[in-house]
C-alpha positions as CSV (number, residue, x, y, z in Angstrom):
1,X,74.4,76.8,110.3
2,X,75.0,78.0,106.7
3,X,73.3,75.9,104.3
4,X,74.6,75.0,101.2
5,X,72.5,75.1,97.9
6,X,73.7,73.1,94.6
7,X,72.9,75.6,91.6
8,X,70.3,73.9,89.1
9,X,69.3,71.7,92.0
10,X,67.2,74.3,93.9
11,X,65.1,77.4,92.4
12,X,66.8,80.5,91.1
13,X,64.6,82.5,93.9
14,X,66.8,80.8,96.6
15,X,69.7,81.1,94.9
16,X,69.2,84.9,94.6
17,X,67.0,85.6,97.4
18,X,68.3,88.9,99.5
19,X,67.6,89.7,103.1
20,X,65.3,92.4,103.1
21,X,65.1,94.3,106.1
22,X,61.7,94.3,108.1
23,X,61.7,97.8,109.6
24,X,59.5,100.5,108.2
25,X,61.1,104.0,109.7
26,X,59.9,106.1,106.9
27,X,57.2,107.6,109.1
28,X,59.6,108.5,112.5
29,X,61.9,109.5,109.7
30,X,59.5,111.7,107.8
31,X,58.7,113.4,111.8
32,X,62.4,113.9,112.4
33,X,63.0,115.9,109.1
34,X,60.0,118.3,109.4
35,X,61.0,119.0,113.4
36,X,64.4,119.7,112.0
37,X,63.0,122.4,110.1
38,X,60.9,123.6,112.0
39,X,63.3,124.1,115.1
40,X,66.6,123.8,113.9
41,X,69.7,123.6,116.6
42,X,67.0,123.0,119.0
43,X,65.5,120.0,117.7
44,X,69.1,118.6,117.0
45,X,69.9,119.6,120.6
46,X,66.9,117.9,121.6
47,X,68.0,114.5,119.8
48,X,71.1,114.5,120.6
49,X,69.7,114.1,124.0
50,X,67.2,111.8,123.8
51,X,69.0,109.2,121.2
52,X,72.6,110.0,122.0
53,X,72.1,110.6,125.6
54,X,74.9,113.8,125.3
55,X,74.0,117.2,126.9
56,X,75.6,119.8,124.3
57,X,76.9,122.9,124.8
58,X,78.1,123.1,121.3
59,X,77.0,121.4,118.2
60,X,80.7,122.2,116.6
61,X,83.6,120.9,117.5
62,X,86.6,123.1,117.5
63,X,90.2,123.0,116.9
64,X,91.2,122.1,120.6
65,X,88.9,119.4,120.5
66,X,90.8,118.1,117.4
67,X,93.9,118.7,118.2
68,X,93.4,116.8,121.8
69,X,91.8,113.9,119.7
70,X,94.9,114.0,117.5
71,X,97.0,113.9,120.4
72,X,95.4,110.8,122.2
73,X,95.5,108.5,119.3
74,X,98.6,106.5,119.5
75,X,101.3,107.1,117.0
76,X,101.3,104.1,115.2
77,X,97.5,104.7,114.4
78,X,98.7,108.3,113.1
79,X,101.0,107.0,110.5
80,X,98.7,103.8,109.4
81,X,96.4,107.0,108.8
82,X,98.5,108.8,106.6
83,X,99.6,105.5,104.5
84,X,95.9,104.7,103.6
85,X,95.1,108.4,103.6
86,X,98.2,107.9,100.5
87,X,96.5,105.0,98.8
88,X,93.7,106.5,98.9
89,X,94.7,110.1,97.6
90,X,96.6,108.3,94.7
91,X,94.0,106.0,93.4
92,X,91.5,108.7,93.4
93,X,93.4,111.3,92.0
94,X,93.2,109.1,88.8
95,X,89.4,110.0,88.7
96,X,89.7,113.8,87.7
97,X,87.7,114.9,84.4
98,X,88.9,117.7,82.5
99,X,86.8,120.3,81.1
100,X,87.0,120.3,77.1
101,X,86.1,122.6,74.2
102,X,85.4,122.1,70.9
103,X,86.1,125.0,68.2
104,X,84.7,124.5,64.9
105,X,85.9,126.8,62.2
106,X,82.7,128.4,61.2
107,X,82.2,130.2,64.4
108,X,80.7,127.7,66.6
109,X,82.2,126.7,70.0
110,X,80.9,124.4,72.2
111,X,81.7,122.8,75.5
112,X,81.7,121.3,79.1
113,X,82.8,122.5,82.2
114,X,83.4,120.2,85.4
115,X,82.7,121.8,88.2
116,X,82.9,121.0,92.0
117,X,79.6,120.9,94.3
118,X,80.4,124.1,96.4
119,X,79.9,122.6,100.0
120,X,79.7,117.7,100.5
121,X,78.3,116.8,103.5
122,X,80.0,113.5,104.8
123,X,77.8,111.3,107.2
124,X,80.2,109.2,109.9
125,X,78.5,106.7,112.0
126,X,79.0,105.9,115.6
127,X,77.0,103.9,117.9
128,X,78.9,100.6,118.4
129,X,81.7,101.0,116.2
130,X,84.0,104.0,114.9
131,X,84.6,104.1,111.5
132,X,87.6,106.4,110.7
133,X,87.9,104.7,107.3
134,X,84.8,106.2,106.1
135,X,86.4,109.4,107.0
136,X,89.2,109.2,104.6
137,X,87.2,107.3,101.9
138,X,84.5,110.3,102.3
139,X,86.3,113.5,102.3
140,X,89.5,112.6,100.2
141,X,87.4,112.3,96.7
142,X,85.7,115.7,97.8
143,X,88.8,117.7,98.4
144,X,90.2,116.0,95.4
145,X,87.2,117.6,93.5
146,X,88.0,121.3,94.8
147,X,84.6,121.0,97.2
148,X,84.7,124.7,98.5
149,X,83.9,123.5,101.8
150,X,83.8,119.6,103.1
151,X,81.3,118.9,106.3
152,X,81.3,116.2,108.2
153,X,78.4,115.4,110.9
154,X,78.8,112.3,113.7
155,X,77.4,111.6,116.5
156,X,79.0,111.7,120.0
157,X,79.0,109.9,122.7
158,X,77.5,110.1,125.9
159,X,80.3,112.1,127.1
160,X,79.5,114.5,124.1
161,X,82.9,113.7,122.0
162,X,83.6,112.8,119.3
163,X,86.1,109.6,118.9
164,X,89.3,110.5,118.6
165,X,90.1,108.6,115.5
166,X,87.0,109.9,113.7
167,X,88.7,113.3,114.2
168,X,92.4,112.3,113.6
169,X,91.2,110.8,110.7
170,X,88.8,114.6,110.0
171,X,92.3,116.4,110.2
172,X,94.7,113.9,108.3
173,X,91.7,114.3,105.2
174,X,91.4,118.0,105.4
175,X,87.7,118.2,106.6
176,X,86.9,121.7,107.0
177,X,84.0,121.9,109.6
178,X,82.5,119.3,112.1
179,X,79.3,118.7,113.8
180,X,78.1,116.4,117.3
181,X,74.8,115.2,115.4
182,X,74.2,112.1,114.0
183,X,71.0,110.2,112.8
184,X,67.8,111.2,110.4
185,X,68.0,114.5,112.2
186,X,71.9,115.1,111.0
187,X,70.7,114.5,107.3
188,X,67.7,116.7,108.1
189,X,70.3,119.2,108.8
190,X,72.6,118.9,106.3
191,X,69.2,118.6,103.7
192,X,67.7,121.9,104.9
193,X,70.6,124.0,107.1
194,X,70.2,125.5,110.8
195,X,71.7,127.7,112.9
196,X,74.9,126.5,113.2
197,X,75.0,123.8,110.6
198,X,75.2,124.9,107.0
199,X,73.0,123.5,104.1
200,X,75.4,121.1,101.9
201,X,74.2,120.0,98.2
202,X,75.5,116.7,98.3
203,X,75.4,114.2,101.1
204,X,77.8,111.0,101.4
205,X,78.3,108.2,103.8
206,X,76.8,105.1,105.4
207,X,74.4,104.5,108.1
208,X,71.4,102.9,109.8
209,X,68.1,102.3,108.5
210,X,67.1,105.4,109.7
211,X,70.1,107.6,108.2
212,X,68.9,105.7,104.3
213,X,65.8,106.9,104.5
214,X,66.6,110.7,105.6
215,X,68.5,110.2,102.6
216,X,66.4,109.0,100.8
217,X,63.4,111.5,101.7
218,X,65.5,114.4,101.5
219,X,66.9,113.6,98.3
220,X,66.0,116.1,95.5
221,X,66.7,118.8,97.7
222,X,70.1,117.9,97.9
223,X,72.0,114.8,95.8
224,X,72.8,111.8,97.6
225,X,75.5,109.0,96.6
226,X,73.4,106.0,97.1
227,X,70.8,104.0,99.3
228,X,72.8,101.9,100.9
229,X,71.9,98.5,102.5
230,X,73.3,95.9,104.8
231,X,77.3,94.6,104.1
232,X,77.6,92.0,101.8
233,X,80.5,89.7,100.3
234,X,80.6,87.2,97.7
235,X,83.4,84.6,97.3
236,X,84.3,82.8,94.2
237,X,86.3,80.3,95.3
238,X,87.9,77.2,93.7
239,X,88.8,74.2,95.2
240,X,92.4,74.9,95.7
241,X,91.5,77.7,98.2
242,X,92.2,77.3,101.9
243,X,89.1,76.9,104.2
244,X,90.1,79.0,106.8
245,X,90.6,81.9,104.7
246,X,87.4,81.9,102.6
247,X,86.3,81.6,106.0
248,X,87.6,84.5,107.8
249,X,86.6,86.2,104.9
250,X,82.9,85.2,104.7
251,X,83.0,86.7,108.5
252,X,84.7,90.3,107.7
253,X,81.3,91.0,106.5
254,X,79.0,88.8,108.7
255,X,80.5,90.6,111.8
256,X,79.0,94.1,110.3
257,X,75.3,93.2,110.8
258,X,72.9,90.9,111.7
259,X,71.4,91.7,108.0
260,X,74.5,91.3,106.3
261,X,75.1,89.0,103.5
262,X,77.9,86.5,103.1
263,X,77.8,84.2,100.5
264,X,80.7,81.4,99.3
265,X,79.6,80.2,95.5
266,X,82.4,77.7,94.1
267,X,83.1,75.0,92.1
268,X,84.2,71.9,94.6
269,X,81.5,70.3,97.1
270,X,84.6,70.1,99.0
271,X,85.2,73.7,99.5
272,X,82.1,73.7,100.6
273,X,81.6,71.4,103.4
274,X,84.9,72.5,105.1
275,X,83.7,76.0,104.8
276,X,80.7,75.4,106.7
277,X,82.5,73.5,108.7
278,X,85.4,75.8,110.1
279,X,82.0,78.8,109.9
280,X,81.6,76.6,113.6
281,X,84.9,76.8,114.3
282,X,85.5,80.8,114.0
283,X,82.5,82.4,115.0
284,X,82.6,81.4,118.6
285,X,85.8,83.1,118.3
286,X,84.7,86.3,117.6
287,X,84.2,88.9,119.5
288,X,81.0,90.1,117.7
289,X,79.8,86.5,117.6
290,X,76.4,86.9,118.0
291,X,76.3,89.6,115.3
292,X,78.1,87.1,113.1
293,X,76.0,84.1,114.1
294,X,73.0,85.6,112.8
295,X,74.1,87.0,109.8
296,X,75.8,83.4,108.9
297,X,72.2,81.4,109.8
298,X,69.8,83.9,108.2
299,X,71.7,85.7,105.5
300,X,74.5,83.5,104.4
301,X,74.9,80.7,101.8
302,X,77.2,78.7,100.1
303,X,76.0,78.2,96.1
304,X,78.2,74.8,94.5
305,X,78.1,75.5,91.0
306,X,79.2,73.2,88.0
307,X,82.4,75.2,87.0
308,X,84.3,78.5,87.4
309,X,82.3,80.1,84.6
310,X,79.1,79.1,86.0
311,X,79.7,80.5,89.4
312,X,81.1,83.5,88.1
313,X,77.7,84.2,85.8
314,X,75.9,83.4,89.3
315,X,77.8,86.6,90.8
316,X,77.1,88.5,88.1
317,X,73.5,88.2,88.7
318,X,73.7,88.5,92.1
319,X,76.2,91.8,91.8
320,X,77.5,91.9,95.3
321,X,78.7,95.1,96.8
322,X,81.8,93.3,97.4
323,X,83.7,90.0,95.6
324,X,86.6,88.3,96.2
325,X,88.0,85.9,93.5
326,X,89.8,83.3,95.2
327,X,91.4,81.9,92.0
328,X,94.6,81.2,90.1
329,X,95.1,83.4,87.8
330,X,92.1,85.6,88.6
331,X,93.0,88.3,86.0
332,X,91.7,86.1,83.2
333,X,88.5,86.1,85.0
334,X,88.6,90.0,84.9
335,X,86.5,90.7,82.1
336,X,84.2,87.9,82.4
337,X,82.8,89.8,85.9
338,X,80.6,92.5,84.6
339,X,78.5,93.8,88.1
340,X,79.9,94.0,91.2
341,X,81.1,97.3,93.5
342,X,84.7,96.2,93.8
343,X,86.6,93.0,93.3
344,X,89.7,91.8,95.0
345,X,91.9,89.6,93.2
346,X,93.9,86.3,93.5
347,X,94.2,84.5,97.1
348,X,96.1,87.1,99.2
349,X,93.7,89.8,99.0
350,X,90.8,90.2,101.4
351,X,88.4,92.4,101.4
352,X,89.5,93.8,104.4
353,X,92.5,95.5,102.4
354,X,89.9,97.3,100.5
355,X,87.9,98.5,103.8
356,X,91.3,100.4,104.5
357,X,94.1,100.5,103.0
358,X,94.7,99.5,99.6
359,X,93.2,102.8,97.7
360,X,89.9,101.9,95.9
361,X,86.6,103.0,97.5
362,X,84.9,101.4,100.3
363,X,81.4,103.3,99.9
364,X,80.1,100.8,97.6
365,X,76.8,99.9,96.0
366,X,74.8,97.1,97.6
367,X,71.4,94.9,97.3
368,X,72.3,94.3,93.3
369,X,72.3,97.7,92.6
370,X,76.1,97.3,91.0
371,X,74.1,96.1,87.9
372,X,74.1,100.1,87.7
373,X,75.9,102.5,90.1
374,X,79.3,102.6,90.9
375,X,81.3,103.0,93.9
376,X,81.6,106.6,95.3
377,X,84.4,108.4,93.5
378,X,85.3,111.7,92.6
379,X,82.8,112.0,90.1
380,X,80.5,112.2,93.1
381,X,81.5,115.6,94.1
382,X,81.1,117.3,90.7
383,X,78.5,118.2,88.1
384,X,79.3,118.8,84.5
385,X,77.9,122.2,82.8
386,X,77.6,122.6,79.3
387,X,77.7,125.4,76.6
388,X,77.0,127.0,73.1
389,X,78.3,130.0,71.4
390,X,77.3,130.5,67.5
391,X,78.1,133.7,65.5
392,X,75.5,135.2,63.5
393,X,76.2,133.4,60.1
394,X,76.7,130.0,61.7
395,X,73.2,130.2,62.8
396,X,71.8,131.5,60.0
397,X,73.0,128.4,58.1
398,X,70.7,126.2,60.8
399,X,68.2,128.3,61.4
400,X,65.5,127.1,59.6
401,X,66.5,123.8,60.0
402,X,66.1,124.4,63.7
403,X,62.8,125.5,63.3
404,X,61.6,122.9,61.0
405,X,62.6,120.2,63.7
406,X,61.0,122.3,66.3
407,X,57.5,122.5,64.0
408,X,57.8,118.5,64.2
409,X,57.2,119.0,68.3
410,X,54.5,121.3,68.2
411,X,56.9,123.8,69.3
412,X,56.5,127.3,67.3
413,X,57.9,129.6,69.7
414,X,60.7,127.4,69.3
415,X,61.0,127.8,66.0
416,X,60.3,131.7,65.9
417,X,63.8,132.2,68.2
418,X,65.5,130.3,66.0
419,X,64.8,132.3,62.8
420,X,64.1,135.7,63.9
421,X,67.3,136.4,64.2
422,X,67.8,135.8,60.5
423,X,64.7,137.5,59.2
424,X,66.1,140.6,58.9
425,X,68.7,138.9,56.4
426,X,65.5,137.8,54.2
427,X,63.9,140.5,53.7
């Protein structure tokens, strides 16, 4: 049963504690990466047979396979995918940054260029569930950013095929190339390239502990979006909230993973007790009841605060991946929320709306990293470079200042490079 904690009466370490995965996979991942670097496609085929139970003749997904999958998905779901893609596209188009240029009258030009990365790599999980939503959320910002090529990797089933809904979403999102490979070996392939899979510049997308560790280890060779931990939801709810709704929202994350964190923070002891009881009603009804039970019992908690403002400050300290604000007039509190991956406002905005359909991205910072990082966006697929132009006269006016500054740092060659261009004028 989920525990109820009264803020101020229990230690803060219990209020703000997060479950930490105990699995250490670093050594295994290091070996997988080294093998892929050394053996390329050969290693990928072997790992696919070992981990996925599939014997492949080719790593690449063909156009025929994509078309076949698209035709196999029910038309209703195709239409829903298209609607979701349109919402995601409309939201992310607002994130596009423009280059700028500043022209000074004295012969100085400075500016900044916003340039998309050439090739983006998307990791889409397989295994116990298929996530076409991840395909849309990761691919659409990359395409809007203007990446020359978007490459997707995802593990196949034992039949050697990718789940049809994943391929349907990839077609709708406009992904350029798709490969049947998952796990740490897929991250290694994207980071270093193999005979079949091209090296990318940035890798994004969620995955299990092996995928997260692989992303950590290849960072620096390529860029990554984030190291995502178990999924999290924190619901701030007042006493008027329906305990059935709050419970359902907590379980929407608890069913993800046994390490997922579901937290309610409320100013109502009555709501706390009602949600505690309702969880025992709803958990047995879930298809993933076993996972949700472990998550709720081990990683879930209900925190009772004295006031709603105190509840929001607790939420800020936890800095959750998903934050639901189940109160009247939620916009009155929006400015008070400083740390959250994505905020869901009011009593009619379940987190699931953001997972699939609303438009804001669902690839979000976890484990408190919302204090300093952001949701996946178009910005993740661009880089910025700057440029400077001075005429000879413009340089002459500042060369001595630059040289003086450089000598203060003991860098006399820096100083010389600035003044040497004006020495002829001094002779």
